[in-house]
C-alpha positions in Angstrom: 162.4 25.8 -102.5 161.8 26.3 -98.8 159.2 28.7 -97.6 161.9 31.2 -96.7 163.5 31.0 -100.2 160.0 31.7 -101.7 159.7 34.8 -99.6 163.1 36.0 -100.8 162.6 35.0 -104.5 162.4 37.6 -107.3 159.0 38.6 -108.8 158.0 36.5 -111.7 160.3 33.5 -110.9 158.8 30.1 -111.3 159.3 27.9 -108.2 158.2 24.8 -106.5 157.5 24.8 -102.8 156.1 22.2 -100.4 154.8 22.5 -96.9 152.2 21.5 -94.2 148.9 23.2 -94.9 148.1 25.5 -92.0 145.2 27.5 -93.3 142.8 27.4 -96.3 140.6 30.5 -96.8 138.1 31.3 -99.5 136.7 34.8 -98.8 133.3 35.2 -100.3 134.1 38.3 -102.3 137.7 37.5 -103.3 136.9 34.7 -105.7 140.2 33.0 -104.9 141.5 30.5 -102.4 144.4 31.4 -100.1 146.5 28.6 -98.7 149.2 29.1 -96.1 152.0 26.5 -96.2 154.6 26.0 -93.5 157.9 24.3 -93.3 160.8 24.5 -90.8 162.0 27.8 -92.4 158.7 29.8 -92.3 155.5 30.2 -94.2 154.5 30.6 -97.8 151.3 32.3 -99.0 149.7 30.6 -102.0 147.0 32.0 -104.2 144.7 29.6 -106.1 142.6 31.2 -108.8 139.1 29.8 -109.4 139.9 27.9 -112.7 142.9 26.2 -111.0 140.8 25.5 -107.9 138.4 23.5 -110.1 141.2 21.5 -111.6 142.9 20.7 -108.3 140.0 20.8 -106.0 140.7 17.5 -104.3 144.2 18.5 -103.4 143.3 22.0 -102.4 140.6 20.8 -100.0 142.1 17.7 -98.7 145.9 17.9 -98.6 147.8 18.1 -95.3 151.1 18.3 -97.1 150.9 20.2 -100.4 153.4 20.7 -103.2 152.8 23.9 -105.3 154.4 24.8 -108.5 153.8 28.4 -109.6 155.0 31.9 -110.1 156.2 34.5 -107.5 154.1 37.6 -107.2 155.8 40.4 -105.2 153.8 43.6 -104.5 155.6 47.0 -104.2 155.0 46.8 -100.5 157.0 43.6 -100.3 154.1 41.1 -99.9 155.0 37.8 -101.6 152.5 35.3 -102.9 153.1 32.1 -104.8 150.5 32.0 -107.5 149.7 28.4 -108.0 149.8 26.8 -111.5 149.9 23.1 -110.3 149.1 21.5 -107.0 150.0 18.1 -105.8 148.7 16.4 -102.6 151.8 14.9 -100.9 150.1 13.9 -97.7 151.3 10.3 -98.2 154.8 11.6 -97.6 154.0 12.6 -94.0 154.6 9.0 -93.0 158.3 9.4 -94.0 158.7 12.3 -91.6 158.0 10.3 -88.5 159.9 7.4 -86.9 156.5 5.8 -86.1 154.2 4.1 -88.6 151.4 6.7 -88.7 148.1 6.0 -90.4 146.9 8.6 -92.9 143.3 9.7 -93.6 141.5 7.0 -95.4 144.0 4.3 -94.4 142.8 3.4 -90.9 141.5 0.0 -91.8 145.0 -1.0 -93.1 146.8 -0.1 -89.9 147.1 -2.6 -87.0 148.5 -1.5 -83.7 150.1 -3.7 -81.1 149.4 -3.3 -77.4 152.7 -2.9 -75.5 151.7 -5.5 -72.9 150.5 -8.2 -75.3 150.8 -9.4 -78.9 147.1 -9.1 -79.6 146.4 -6.4 -82.2 144.1 -3.5 -81.3 142.4 -1.0 -83.5 142.2 2.7 -82.6 139.6 5.2 -83.5 140.8 7.7 -86.2 140.4 10.7 -83.8 142.9 9.1 -81.4 145.6 8.7 -84.0 148.5 11.1 -84.3 148.9 12.3 -87.9 151.7 14.9 -87.8 155.2 14.1 -86.6 156.6 15.6 -83.4 158.1 19.1 -83.7 161.8 19.2 -84.6 162.5 22.5 -82.8 165.9 22.6 -81.2 165.4 25.7 -79.0 
């Protein structure tokens, strides 16, 4: 589902949603992790309970593109959360969203860049590398 479809889904429905990770929060007193995902349709608020966090810690902490399977929880006030049951790091799929070959975290030594004015390869520092694709806004 898209983030908008998750926001409109019925309480208790099992869904799968993927998006770019905007925010990770772990309030000290809450005992849970909140993740905000974004796609071209909006945002999705994900709740990760402590036991699940321990199982999927690497994905929760490191994913830039995250796939979440879980259950919709809708409050009487209309606040919607996706309560995670399974989390998959899909960061490697970001490369497919861009026309350029873009290096991903941990893969910098495998990427060789070409200087536009010569055929000699150059290597760039990871901080100088664009990770996310350009915006696809049509406004």
